[in-house]
C-alpha positions as a LaTeX table, in Angstrom:
\begin{tabular}{lrrr}
\hline
Residue & $x$ (\AA) & $y$ (\AA) & $z$ (\AA) \\
\hline
Unk1 & $-61.31$ & 19.78 & $-52.04$ \\
Unk2 & $-63.75$ & 20.18 & $-54.74$ \\
Unk3 & $-65.49$ & 16.88 & $-53.53$ \\
Unk4 & $-65.89$ & 18.37 & $-50.09$ \\
Unk5 & $-67.53$ & 21.48 & $-51.42$ \\
Unk6 & $-69.76$ & 19.40 & $-53.72$ \\
Unk7 & $-71.03$ & 17.29 & $-50.74$ \\
Unk8 & $-71.47$ & 20.57 & $-48.54$ \\
Unk9 & $-73.38$ & 22.09 & $-51.47$ \\
Unk10 & $-75.48$ & 18.87 & $-51.78$ \\
Unk11 & $-76.27$ & 18.88 & $-48.03$ \\
Unk12 & $-77.39$ & 22.36 & $-48.18$ \\
Unk13 & $-79.72$ & 21.89 & $-51.24$ \\
Unk14 & $-81.52$ & 18.87 & $-49.49$ \\
Unk15 & $-81.88$ & 20.86 & $-46.30$ \\
Unk16 & $-83.48$ & 23.91 & $-47.99$ \\
Unk17 & $-85.78$ & 21.41 & $-50.00$ \\
Unk18 & $-87.08$ & 19.89 & $-46.83$ \\
Unk19 & $-88.44$ & 23.42 & $-45.74$ \\
Unk20 & $-91.59$ & 25.01 & $-47.10$ \\
Unk21 & $-91.22$ & 27.81 & $-49.69$ \\
Unk22 & $-92.02$ & 31.13 & $-47.73$ \\
Unk23 & $-91.30$ & 34.71 & $-48.49$ \\
Unk24 & $-91.45$ & 38.17 & $-46.39$ \\
Unk25 & $-94.71$ & 38.78 & $-44.94$ \\
Unk26 & $-95.66$ & 34.92 & $-44.36$ \\
Unk27 & $-96.46$ & 34.05 & $-40.69$ \\
Unk28 & $-94.20$ & 30.92 & $-39.76$ \\
Unk29 & $-93.47$ & 28.75 & $-36.85$ \\
Unk30 & $-89.83$ & 27.62 & $-36.36$ \\
Unk31 & $-88.78$ & 24.85 & $-34.36$ \\
Unk32 & $-85.42$ & 25.31 & $-33.01$ \\
Unk33 & $-83.27$ & 22.92 & $-31.13$ \\
Unk34 & $-82.00$ & 24.48 & $-27.71$ \\
Unk35 & $-79.10$ & 22.69 & $-25.73$ \\
Unk36 & $-79.08$ & 23.27 & $-22.01$ \\
Unk37 & $-76.38$ & 21.38 & $-20.48$ \\
Unk38 & $-76.72$ & 17.65 & $-21.57$ \\
Unk39 & $-80.31$ & 18.13 & $-22.53$ \\
Unk40 & $-81.77$ & 19.02 & $-25.74$ \\
Unk41 & $-85.38$ & 20.52 & $-26.14$ \\
Unk42 & $-87.36$ & 22.16 & $-29.11$ \\
Unk43 & $-88.41$ & 25.80 & $-28.87$ \\
Unk44 & $-90.90$ & 27.47 & $-31.07$ \\
Unk45 & $-90.69$ & 31.03 & $-32.45$ \\
Unk46 & $-93.70$ & 32.14 & $-34.15$ \\
Unk47 & $-93.69$ & 35.41 & $-36.10$ \\
Unk48 & $-93.72$ & 37.29 & $-39.48$ \\
Unk49 & $-90.78$ & 36.84 & $-41.89$ \\
Unk50 & $-89.47$ & 40.32 & $-42.38$ \\
Unk51 & $-86.51$ & 39.52 & $-44.70$ \\
Unk52 & $-84.57$ & 36.86 & $-46.43$ \\
Unk53 & $-80.89$ & 37.51 & $-47.29$ \\
Unk54 & $-78.71$ & 35.72 & $-49.74$ \\
Unk55 & $-81.52$ & 33.40 & $-51.04$ \\
Unk56 & $-80.46$ & 30.37 & $-52.90$ \\
Unk57 & $-76.80$ & 30.42 & $-51.44$ \\
Unk58 & $-75.34$ & 28.44 & $-48.51$ \\
Unk59 & $-75.18$ & 31.52 & $-46.37$ \\
Unk60 & $-78.85$ & 32.27 & $-46.68$ \\
Unk61 & $-80.57$ & 33.50 & $-43.45$ \\
Unk62 & $-84.12$ & 34.82 & $-42.64$ \\
Unk63 & $-85.36$ & 37.25 & $-40.08$ \\
Unk64 & $-88.64$ & 36.41 & $-37.93$ \\
Unk65 & $-90.39$ & 39.14 & $-36.07$ \\
Unk66 & $-92.99$ & 38.48 & $-33.22$ \\
Unk67 & $-94.33$ & 40.97 & $-30.80$ \\
Unk68 & $-95.17$ & 39.61 & $-27.31$ \\
Unk69 & $-96.36$ & 41.76 & $-24.43$ \\
Unk70 & $-95.89$ & 44.76 & $-26.64$ \\
Unk71 & $-92.19$ & 44.06 & $-27.09$ \\
Unk72 & $-90.87$ & 43.19 & $-30.43$ \\
Unk73 & $-88.50$ & 40.46 & $-30.87$ \\
Unk74 & $-86.48$ & 39.31 & $-33.96$ \\
Unk75 & $-84.42$ & 36.36 & $-34.35$ \\
Unk76 & $-82.18$ & 35.53 & $-37.45$ \\
Unk77 & $-82.04$ & 31.99 & $-38.28$ \\
Unk78 & $-79.37$ & 30.53 & $-41.03$ \\
Unk79 & $-81.35$ & 28.34 & $-43.24$ \\
Unk80 & $-78.84$ & 25.32 & $-43.22$ \\
Unk81 & $-78.56$ & 25.38 & $-39.36$ \\
Unk82 & $-78.49$ & 22.08 & $-37.90$ \\
Unk83 & $-80.39$ & 23.65 & $-35.13$ \\
Unk84 & $-83.40$ & 24.11 & $-37.15$ \\
Unk85 & $-85.82$ & 21.33 & $-36.45$ \\
Unk86 & $-88.63$ & 22.27 & $-38.88$ \\
Unk87 & $-90.55$ & 25.30 & $-40.36$ \\
Unk88 & $-94.21$ & 25.46 & $-40.44$ \\
Unk89 & $-96.15$ & 27.82 & $-42.68$ \\
Unk90 & $-99.11$ & 29.18 & $-40.82$ \\
Unk91 & $-100.42$ & 31.87 & $-43.23$ \\
Unk92 & $-99.35$ & 33.56 & $-46.35$ \\
Unk93 & $-99.15$ & 37.38 & $-46.36$ \\
Unk94 & $-99.78$ & 39.90 & $-49.28$ \\
Unk95 & $-96.97$ & 42.46 & $-49.07$ \\
Unk96 & $-95.08$ & 44.36 & $-52.07$ \\
Unk97 & $-91.64$ & 44.69 & $-50.50$ \\
Unk98 & $-88.83$ & 42.44 & $-49.96$ \\
Unk99 & $-87.77$ & 43.99 & $-46.66$ \\
Unk100 & $-90.51$ & 44.72 & $-44.11$ \\
Unk101 & $-88.50$ & 46.62 & $-41.52$ \\
Unk102 & $-91.26$ & 49.51 & $-41.60$ \\
Unk103 & $-93.04$ & 46.86 & $-39.40$ \\
Unk104 & $-90.62$ & 47.84 & $-36.43$ \\
Unk105 & $-92.27$ & 51.32 & $-36.22$ \\
Unk106 & $-95.83$ & 49.99 & $-36.26$ \\
Unk107 & $-97.91$ & 48.57 & $-33.41$ \\
Unk108 & $-101.27$ & 47.01 & $-32.88$ \\
Unk109 & $-103.78$ & 46.94 & $-35.86$ \\
Unk110 & $-101.31$ & 48.85 & $-38.05$ \\
Unk111 & $-98.82$ & 46.14 & $-37.95$ \\
Unk112 & $-101.31$ & 43.62 & $-39.71$ \\
Unk113 & $-100.45$ & 42.02 & $-42.92$ \\
Unk114 & $-103.39$ & 41.11 & $-45.34$ \\
Unk115 & $-103.45$ & 37.39 & $-46.16$ \\
Unk116 & $-102.92$ & 36.29 & $-49.47$ \\
Unk117 & $-105.84$ & 34.52 & $-51.07$ \\
Unk118 & $-105.17$ & 31.33 & $-53.01$ \\
\hline
\end{tabular}
């Protein structure tokens, strides 16, 4: 039993290491595998990371928010999901919070996040 848990933990650690390091406020592009019948395709979801939960554990998830046609959409992704193909870091955002739920109430230019300079 212990060997099985060690194997799962090792696999999860390798999976996390294959993705770039990102934080709330960053804009990312998530490539998700979608199954339709017997076909499989990759769908992209680009938006701002508004939270990361249980960071460093196997149950880690992150929430991405995007606004399309003035409608806000949020998706929650488990970091070790086999349906995640890849994550691309588009830009780093400068924020002072770990949870950016206040973005839900903002629209237009108010919802912009400053870019972090290197």
